[in-house]
N, C-alpha and C positions, 0 to 999 in steps of 0.2 A: 503228417498227422493233422487231422482235421479239427474243426472248432469244437465238436462234440467230444471227441476224445480228449482234447487239451482241458476243456471245461471240467470233465469227470476227473482227470488226473490231478487238477489243481484242487478241487473240492475234496478229494479222498485224503491228500497228503498235507493240505494246509491246515486242517483241523489240528488243533493242539499246538501249531507252531507259535500262536500268540502267547502261550504260557512261556515258551523258550526264550521268546524276545523279551518279555516282561522280567524274567529272572536275569537275563543277560544285561538288560538296561540298569538294573539295580546294581549288578557288580561293576559295572562301567562307572556308574556314579560314585561309588565307594572308592574305585581306583583313583578317580579324580578328586578324591577328598570333598565329595558332595553327599554327606552322611545324611540320614533321616532327621538328624537333630536341626539341621537348618529349615526343615519343612514341617516341623511339629506345630500343631495348634493348640493354644492354651484353651482350657475348659471355659465355657461361658460362665461369666461372673467371678471368675478366679481373681482377678485385680481388684473388683469391688469388695469382695469378701475379705481379702487379706491387704490391707493397706501397706504392709511392710515389703510387700512384693512388687517392687516398681521396675527393677531391672530385669532384662530379658536377654541374656547373653546365649548366643548358640555357637559352640566352639567345637568344630569336627577334628578329630584326629585321623590322620591317614595311615592307620595301622595296616589296612588291606594293601594300599599301595606300596608300602615299605616291604611287606612280606612277598609280594608278587615280584617286585624289582630286585629283591635278594635272591629269589629263585632264578630269575632270568639272568642276572649277572654271574651267579654262581655257575650255570649251566653252559651259558653261550656267550661269556667274554671271550672264550676261546672257542669258536665253532667247531663241530666235528668234522674230521678229516676222512675222506673216502679213498680207498684203493680198490681199484677194479681188476687188478692182476698184471698191469703192463704200464710202464711210465708213460707211453705216448697217450694211452686212454686217461691216465690221470691229469695230465697237462691238458687234454682236450676238455674234460669235465670241469676242472677248475676255471678254465677260459669261460666256459658257458655260466658257471655259478657267478663269476665276476666279484666286484667289490661290494655288492649290495647284500651278498648273502648273510653276512653276519648279522646285518640289521634285520633281514627277513626273520632269521632264526630267533631273535630276541621278540619280535613282533609276534611270531607264532606262539611262543611261550606265553606272553602276556595275554593273547587273545583266548588260548586255550585255558589258562587259569580263570579268566572272567567268563567264558562262554561254555566250558566244559569241553569245546572242540574248536581247532583251528582249521581253517582250509585253504589250500594251496591250489592255484590254478595255473596250469601252462598251456601254451599253445604255440604253433609254428607257423610263420610267414615267410615272405621272400627274403627278409633280413636274418632269418634263423629262428632259433629256439629261444622262447620267452617264458617268464613265469613271474607270478605275483601273488600276494596274499588278498584273500576276500574276506570281507565282513562276514563273520559267522552267522549273523542275524539275517543274513541274505540267503542263506543256503538251507533247503529242505532236501535231505537225501532219501532216496528209495533204495532199500537194502533187499537183498533177495532173502526167501523164507528159509533156506537150509541152514545147516550149522555153520557153513563157511561165513555167511553173511557178508557177501560181496556187494560192492556198490554197483547196481543196475542203472541208475539214473540219477541225476541231479536236477532239482527245479529252483532257480535262482530267481529271487523276488526283489525288485527294488523300484523306487519311484524315479521318474525323470519328467523334466518339462520339455515339451516338444515346441515346434516352430509356432504352432497356434496359440501359446501362451498357457496352455492348460496342463495340469499335472496329471500324469498317468502312472499306473501300476504295471510295470513290465515283468512278464514271465518268460525266463529262458528256460526251455526244456532240454537238457543235455543228455545223450545217449552215448554209446560207444562208437557210433558212426556219424553223428550229425547233431545239430543244435536247431531248434525252431523257437520263434519268440512270438508272444501275443501280449496284448495290453488292453486295459480299460481304464476309464476315467476313474479318479479317485472317488468320485461322488457316486459312481455306479457300481454295479457288481460283476461278477463273471457271467451272469446272463447275457451281458453287452459285450462279450469278448471281441477284439479285433485282431487281425494278423499285424505284426510289427516287423519292420526290417531292421535288423542289427548293423547292416552296413550303412544305410542311409539315414538311420535314426528317425524314421517317420512312419505312420500308418499306410499300409499298402492295400490293394485290392485283393479280395479273396481268391479271384480267379489265378493270380499269379503267386499264390502262397507257396506252392510247392517248389517253384524256382528259387524261393529266398532262403531256403534252407541252407545253413552253413555246414558244409562237408568238411570233416577233418579225417585224418589218417592215423590217429594216435593208437586205434586198436582197443581202446578202454575209454571210460568215462575220464576226461582230463581234469578231474578234481582229486585231491589227495586230502584225507582227513588226518588231523593229528590231535589225538585226544589228550586230556589232562590226566586221566587215570582211568583205570577199569571200572571205576565205581560210577562214573558219569556225573560227578559232582564238581562244583566250582571252588576255589579256595576261600571264597567269602563264606560259604555255608557253615563252616564250622565255628565261625569267629563273629558272624554279624550281631548276634544278640549281646556278646561280650563288648564288642566296640560301642553299640547303642548304650549299654550300661555305663561305660567309661565317659562318654561325651555327656550322658545326663548329668552324673555325679559331678563331673569337673565343671560343666557350665552352672549346675546350680550352686557349686562352691564360690565360683566368680560372681554369681549374682548376689550371694550373701556378703562378700567383701565389698561390693558396690553399694549395697542397700544399708550396710551398718554404719556407712560415712554419712547417712542422712538421718537427721533426728526427726522423729515424730513428736510434734507438740501436743499435749493434752490440755485443754482450756476449760476452766470451769469460772462461771461469773464474769465472763468477759464483756468489757463495757462497750465494744465497737459493735458493728454490724455485719461486716464482711471479713472475711480471711485476708484479702488483699490489704485491707487497712491495718490488720494485725501485723502482717510482714513488714508493712512500710514502716509503722512505728517502731518494730523492732530493729529494723536496719538503721532507722534515722536517729532514734532518741535513745537505743539501747535499753528502752523499757516499755512495759505494756501496763495499759490502764485496765484495772479490775473493778468491777462493781463491790459496793459495801455489803450488800445483802447477800445471804447465803454462805457458802464456804468457797469464796473464790480461791483459785489456785492455778499454778502453772507448772507442769512437769514434762519430762521426755521419755520416749520409749525407744530402745534400741534392741539389737538382736543379738542372741548368743549364738556362736557357731560351734558345732562339734567338730574340731579340727581333727584331733586323732583318730576318730571313727573313719573320717573321710579319707585321711591319708592311707590308712589300712586298707580300705575298700579300693581305692585307686591301685594301690600296690598289688593287691591280690588279683585284681581284674587285669592288670597289664601282665603279670606273669601268666595268668591263664591264656591271654590272647596269643602270646608266643609259643606257648606249650601247644594249644589246640591248632594253632596255625602253622605249627612245625617250622619255626624260624629261629633267628638269633637275636636276642635283644641287645642293642647296640650301646646299652648304658656303660660308661667306663668303668664303674665299679665291679663289673661283672669279669673284667679281664685281669686286674691286679697285675701280679709279676709271674703269670703263668708261662710256662715254657711252650716252645711251639708243638711238642707233642700234646700237651695238656689242652691246648687251644683247639685241637682237632676234635676234642670230645663235644665242643660246642655245636660242631657241625652234624651231630648224629641225626638230629630230628629232621634238619634241612636236607641231609644226604637221602634219608628215607623217602622224602617227598619228592626230590629230585630223580631218584631211582626209578619211581613209579611212572613219572613223566617219560624218562629215558626209554623205558620198556615200550611205550606207546609210540614215541617219536622214532624210535629205530625203524619201525616198519613203515611209517610214513616216509623217511628219508630213504629206504631201501626201494621204495616204489619210485621215488622221485628221480633217484640216480639210474635206476634201470629205464626210466622213460628217456633220460638225457642220453644214454648209451644207445638206445634204439634209434633215436633221431640221429645221431652221429655214426651209426653202423659200428659200434664198438662191441666187441664179445666181453661179456661181464657175467660169467656164470654164478660168481660169488663176490660179494661186495663186504669189505672188512671196513667197519666203522671204528674210529679212534676218538673218544671222547676225553677232554681234558676239563677238570673242574678248577675254577678260580678260587682257591681257598690257601689259608696259611698252612705250610708244609715244612717238613724239615729237609731242605736241598741237600744237606751234607749226607744224610742218611740215605736219601734216594740215590744220589751220585755214587756212594758207596756200594750199594746193591748192584747198580749198573756196572761198576767196575768188577765186582766179584763174580758177575754172570758171564764175563769174556770167556769163551770157549764152551759154555754151557747153552747160551742162547744165541741166536743169529745177531750180526751187527746191526741189522735193520730194526730189529724188535729193541735192542738195547738203546739204539739212537732215539727210537719213538719215544720211550719212556724216560730218558734222560731230562732233568729239570731245566737245563739249559738251553734245550733245543725247541724253537718254536714251529719250524718247518722241517721235518724229518728229510724229506726228498733233497731240498737244498743241502742240507748237512752232510748227507751221503755224497752228494756231488763234490763238496768241498773236501771230504776225505779221500775221495777217489783223486782229486786233482793234487792234494798233498802227496800221496803216494807216487803218483806219476812224476812229480817234480822231484822228490827224493830219489827215485831210481834214476833220473836223467843227472842228478848231481853226483851220485854214486859212480855212474858210467863214466863221467867227465872228470872225475878225481882220478880213477885208476885206469883211464884211457892210454896214458903214455906207456904203462907196462903191457897193456894188451897189445898196443901198436908194435912195441919192441919184439913180443913174443911172436907177432904176426910176421914182421919184417925178418927176424931170425928164421922162422919156419920157412918163408919164401927163399931166403938166401940158401939154406941147406937143400931146398928142393932144386934150385938152379945148379949148385955144386954138383949134385947127384946126376942131373941131366948132362952136364958138361962131361963128367967122367965115364957116363955110359956112352957118349958120343965118340971119344977118344977110343974107348975099347973097340967100337965099331969100327 
């Protein structure tokens, strides 16, 4: 790809990506409890016009982070299991996924919740198959225009400081066969686009640009999208205004409590000339000198706080946040003495939200496992995914259902759904080993009788052969 084609591609698809990054940055801030209340500005002259307002507390509440973490823990405390149809293939896939897979799953969930979509990148080198999550704000996808809407290319954009000490904007253009990179200084535009070496991390000569293309054999664009939902929205969008309202009311309540402790002195006929002298006399002598003329006086002014109205407002807003955010309010009074079955109903909204994400993530994980199988030369026409929720459940009831399903369902299905089983494959191996051991113990227990019968049988054969010899 030459400079002109790269420049056109970047200009055509980079437009509008700034809005995506802007919304993603807001969601990331709220996830880190950096709400808008921290950056709100007071109106000009507000402090001068209202002397009772001296306090300026800005207290954010991390409702968005709580709801996202609830979903991530609910869905991926136990990462999904994959069955490619044979045990050898399953073992090889699990080896490639490694110990980092549960963490990657949670990171994909958090990223998709904040950015509407998370991206997983995979590649192959001399050491084998590798994968990792990429910041969604760096990815600009190029989709086909047909109804299937397949990923035809990916434009990855990020900043990097090179050896010359300057900061450059790097553009990686990935297709189904190769990747080429370009860059320009942050102070310039794409009109001054240069070729960039991904291997040496430096600017290269245009004449050698074609030789610097990174060729891969994945057969497709090695980026996989994991969407938050089919609506293309973040988890913050429905609750941001409610969180801002809660922060504002709560912070204003704290301001009032702080300001009410300060008395505003109202003076008339004060004999001094400066307020500092007034405060000094009040502190030292506990008295204040007032003039005789006019109507001298000294009084104080305090604030009346509408406590009940604010408490009701905070209560309603908090309830609306967890309803609109489809989460579980962790306040202890909501649990009471509810049974395990009753507690399941508290997960209804969270399960709806998790179900929408699971539908999208199943497609992403399916593509990912197919890519691993292709790299390992494993046949996997159909991949079975098993998802486990981290929730309160009635283990006794589930175990009873499993025991009643013996003879109706396969042993593998029963083991996969049993509440005490974390790794079904290992459990099936344990069962096989136990059966084998029981068979060996059974044979050992009845072996004397078996040997006696065998010896008697051999003795009869010998007697019969001897008699036949004598007759001959």
